[in-house]
N, C-alpha and C positions, 0 to 999 in steps of 0.2 A: 504495499500501500504506499505513495507517493506520501508525502508533506502534505502538499495540496489537500489530495483528500482526505488525508487525518485531519488537518485544522479546517475543512468544509463539516467534517463530519461534529468536530469538536463544535464549531457555533453555532450545528443544527440543531444538537442537543441544548444545547446551553438558552437559545431562543425557545425551543420549546416546553425545557424546564420554566421559564420565565415566562410565555404563557400561559402554562398552567397554572404557575402560583396568582400569576394577573387575575386569571379566571375565579380562584379561587379564593380572593380577597374581596372582589367584585362579591360573589356569591353570598360570604359571610358578612358585608359591609350592612348599615342602614339601609332601608330603603329609601328612594327620594320622599322628599316633604314635598305635598302637596298642597298645603293649606286646606284641609278637609277634614280637622277638628283629630287627624292620627301623629300622635307624636311618634316618632320614630328610632328606633335602637338599634347596634350592631345585636347579633345572636349572642358573642360568647359574654356580654353582657348582662344579656339577662338568662346566662347559665344555659342554653343551649349549643351543642357542637356542631359546627356545621359541616362536618364531614357525611353526616345520613343524608343532610340536605341535598350535600352536591352530589352524592350518589344517586338521590332520587330525582333531580335535574335529570341527569345525565340518563336516567331511567326511561324516562318518559320524553324525552326528547328522541332515544334509540327506537323508539315506539312500541318498548317495552307493554306500556298501558297504552291503550285506545280514548281517544277522544277527549284527552283530558283539557280544560279553558284554563285554571289558574287555580293556586295553589298561594294561599295568605297565610299567614300565622302571626299571631299577636299574644305576648306574653307579659305579665306583668301590668300592662296597660301599656302597652308599644307595640306597634306594628313594627316587627324584624325578619318577617321574609316574606318576597311576591317576588313571585313568577306567574309571565303570562306566557301557554303553550298555544293560545287560539286569542285572536284580538288582543289587547291591553287593557290599560287601567280602566280609560272609558267604557270597553264593552257592558253593554247590558246583559244578565247572565240569565236565562232563560232555565229557572233550578226547579220548572214546577211546583209539585207538593212543597217543598220544603218551607216557602212562602206560607204556608196553611199558620205557620208557627205567630207570625204577623199578627193576624187576628187574634190570638192569645192574646196580645200587648193590647188591642186594643178595644176588646173589650172588657181589658182589665184597666184602662185610662177610664173606659166609660164609667166602671163600677162607680173606681175613685171619685170622678163626678157628681157623684150619685145621677148621672144621665140612668142607667143601667142597677135594678135592685139589687142583684145578684144572679150567680151561677141558679138559683130555684127559680129564676123567673119563667113562667111559664111560654113557652112558644108560640102556640093558640091563642094567646090572651094581648101577646102583642105584635101578630097578625090578624087581625079581625078580619080584614077583606079574604085573607085565603080561608079563613076558618067556614067563612061562607058559604066557599063554593068545597069544602070538602069533600072527597070521595075517598070510601070505603072506612065509612065512620065508626070508631073504637074510642072507647073511656080511656084507653091507655095513651092514646094520640093525643088526649087532654090535660094530660099528665108530663109533656114531653117537655124538659127544659131546658135551658143554654147549657147547663153543665153536662148532659147528654151530647151535643154532639160537642162540647170541647173535649169530648172523651171519649169519643167514638162510641156511642155505645148507646144512641137512640135504638126504641124495638122496629124500626120499618124496617122494609126488606128490602137491605141497602147493603152492594156489597161491592167493592171496585175491584175485587180479588176473582170474584166469580165472575166468569162472563154469561151465564145463565140468569143473574140477578136481574130482578124486576128493576131494582134503581141503582144500575151500574151506571157510572157517569158517564160513559159514551154513549146511552140510551136519551140523558139527563142534556147532549147539545142537542141534539137537532129535535127540539120544543121550544118553542118559547118564555113560555114562567118556567125557571128553574125551580124557584122555592115552592110553586103548585104542584108539579109532577114530586118535588120528594114528599111534599105532605100528602100528598093522594096515596101514596105508596101503602100495599097491607102492610098489618103486623108480621115481622119475621116468627116462622115459625124454624123450629129446629132437632131433628130426628135423634133417640139414642136408644141403646141397649139396656136392656132393664129395666124395672119402674121405676126405682128412686133415680136421680139425679142433685147431685151436690152443687152448693152456690156456686158461683165462680169464682174466683180471684176479685176481693176489693168490692163483690156485689155487682160488678158489672161485664156482659161479654161484650169483648171488643168486638167490631163490622166495619172494616175501613169502608167508610162512608165521605166523600168530595163532595156530593147537594149539599148534606147535612151542615157543613163548612161555609157554603154558600151561603148557607140559610137564613145564619148568624151577620151575613151582607146587610139584609133588612131589616134583621133586627137594630142593627147598629142605627143604620137610619132610622127608625120608626121611634128608636128614645134618645137618639139626638138631635133629631131633627135635619140633619148634615148627610149628605152622600160620602159613603165611606171613602174613598179617596182624598176627597177633601177634609174631612176628618180626622187621617191618616197624616195626609202632608201639614195640618195645624198641629197636631198635638203629639206624634210618632216622628215622622221626616223633620219635618221642620226645625225642633229642638235637637236632632242628633246630625242637623246637618247637610241632610238628603233632597239635593234640588231635582234629580232627574230619576224617576221612576215611572213606568210606562204598566199601566193595568189590561189584563182585558175585563171586556164588559160582554156581558150577555144579551141577548137580543133586544132586552127592553132596558137595556142601557145601564144595569145594577153591576155596579165593580163586581167583580169574582174574586173572592176571600178565599177561595177554595185553591188557590194554586195560582201559578202562570203571573206573577207578577214581576216585573222585570229591573234586575237592579244591578248596578256594578259591583264588581267583590268585593272592594273595599266598604263597600256601602253595608253590603250581607256580613262583614267580620263586624259592624258597627250595632247589628241587631245582636250577635253572639256577646259581643263585650256589655251592652246594656245590661244582660241576663247575667253577665260572670259578674259584675259590681251590684246585682239585688237592683237592678234597675234604673240608675242613675247613668249618667254622660259627662263627665268633667263637670263635675260635681253639682251637677243640678239632676234631682228628681226628676224620673219622666213618670216612670211605674212604681205602682206599691212595690214596695219591698217584701211587703205578706202577700201581696199576688206573686211576684215574681217567686217565692216560695210554692207556693202550692201547686203553682203551672208546673214545675218539674219535677213537683211528686208525684210517686204509682195511683193511678185511680183507673186501672183494668190492665191486665193481663193479655200479653200479645204471644206471648209463645215461653219456654225453660229462659232463654236470656234476653227479653225483651220486652218492656212495662211502658205506660204509654199515662202521659200527663196532660195537662191542658194544650193541645196539640205538638207535645213537643215527645221526643222517642226517647228513652229510657235504656242504658245497655252501659255493661264493661266491655272496655277492650283490653285485653288484653295485648302486652309487646312482651316479649322476652318472659322470665318470672311475674311478671308484674302484672296485675288488672288494674284499670284505672277509669275508674266512676264516670261514665260524660251522661248529659243529655244533650240532646239536638236534633236540627233540623233534617229531614230524608224527603230526595226528590226523586223521581226518576232519571236513568241515566244514571245513577249514583252518584248525585248531588249530596255532600254534606256539608252543614256548619254547625260546629260542633263546640261545647265546652266543655272542661275540665276542669272543673273548681279546688281541685288537690292540686293540680299543678298552675293553678292561676294561667291556664292558658287557650284561646280560643282560634278554630280553624277553619277555614272556609277550601272548600274543595268543590269549582264547578266542573262541570262535565256533559256531554251532549252524547254520549253511548246509551240509548233511549230505550227504551225496551229491549233489551237486549240479556241475554243470559251470561249471569256473571259481573253486571256495572255496578251492584254494590259491592261484592265482593272486592272489585277491584281498586275502590277508593278506600276499602276497609284495610287493604293493605298497606297503601300508601301512609293509611295513618298509625299504623301498629308497626310498619316494620322498618320505617323512615322518621315518620315525627315523635311518634312518641321514643322512638329509639333515640332521635336527638334528645331529648329534653331527660330523657329518664339517666344519659352517659353522668 
């Protein structure tokens, strides 16, 4: 090997090493400050190891994880990691049902303002126009409360996870009056083996029903006197510094509170941080602390590993030998907006991997094998 070739190789190695080091430094540095209310900090300053996050970024960019849009992490109230694999910081993300959890915040604010009497308020009493036109009348319908829709446990035959369900959301979208469609449904029945049936955990049967959450949009409008999107901007988004929110509307121009609300990744992270803070943002009270606590406690059981609060999912995520309890927003495509109170950590993972097998598993793998691994080291 000639001296010239040797020198060239040495220079190439040095340049490559320098480029790798520069990339590592860039990845671990504090995210850009955008004057949107988010203070930023480096990962190391908040006790996060940058190496797992660098490995995660490489894996996503290599295509090991499909259709990931963005990953953001906040620790101790500061944004410490921000990467976009599709779009940028200004892109509005369709996280599908993840934004159901925002409806919980709006209900809590309305109760705090005494516009809504409480979660025991009966839905048909609040929506008398729908009550007058009701099909399949049943005394049990009269007892349906706001809490029943917050916990996905109303007795109506509505199950989005069952294509045969009369209340499946896809059937709702093709009619004009979505709330009437839901309230007209018959009472759900359950087959069982043996004559004796034990009571369900927390006294509620979980049945995933987007239409019930949409109906809360009409409840909010009737009780506050303001259309839900405007109420949200005035009482939630405005105080959080969220200026760009794109809603989906029903054929009757009612904001869809059951999902589809488009927000930027940074603004989604604000919702997580708001609940991690117990309802405050930058020292200002937005949601009552007791409401945040109640919303993120179990009220229904989904399966052996997962429970449900008030439109928040509850589960522990295992990384290594340690399990970390979390409450989180979840939507089709594998979208996750997760809060880990024990770690003082909030995470956003957006994805457009809609309706595919393994969509949630791959974002949970990002959480457990990379993000929690970075915090747990």
